[in-house]
C-alpha positions, 0 to 999 in steps of 0.5 A: 782503952776508951769508953763513951760512958765509963761502962763499956770499954774498947781496947786501943793500941798504946800511943807508944811503948812507954811507961805512961804515968798520967793523962789529962784533958783540957782546952780540947786536947788530951795530953799524956806524959811518960817517964820512959821512952823517946816520946815522953809527951803525946797529944790527942784530940780524941784519945785514940789518935796520938801525936808525939810532941817535943818536950823541952827536956827529956824529964822523968814525967810523973803527972800532968793536969789542966787547970785555970787555962794552964797545962801543969806538968810535974817531973822528978824535980819541978812543977812546970806550966805552959 
């Protein structure tokens, strides 16, 4: 779902048939991570159109956030930055 104001929402198709755990926005890009499925990392410039990205490993991703110029990802055993 997307919303321009947090009040009115529009239903959208999922980026993939995964169990999406977290999404963040930073440096002009949305990033979503999943703990299931083939494409566990996806990016979008607008939150509507998504592109699958290759992760360095097929980790069980739990969370993603952006801060201080870095994209931080947390999976079952580690916290990584890129």
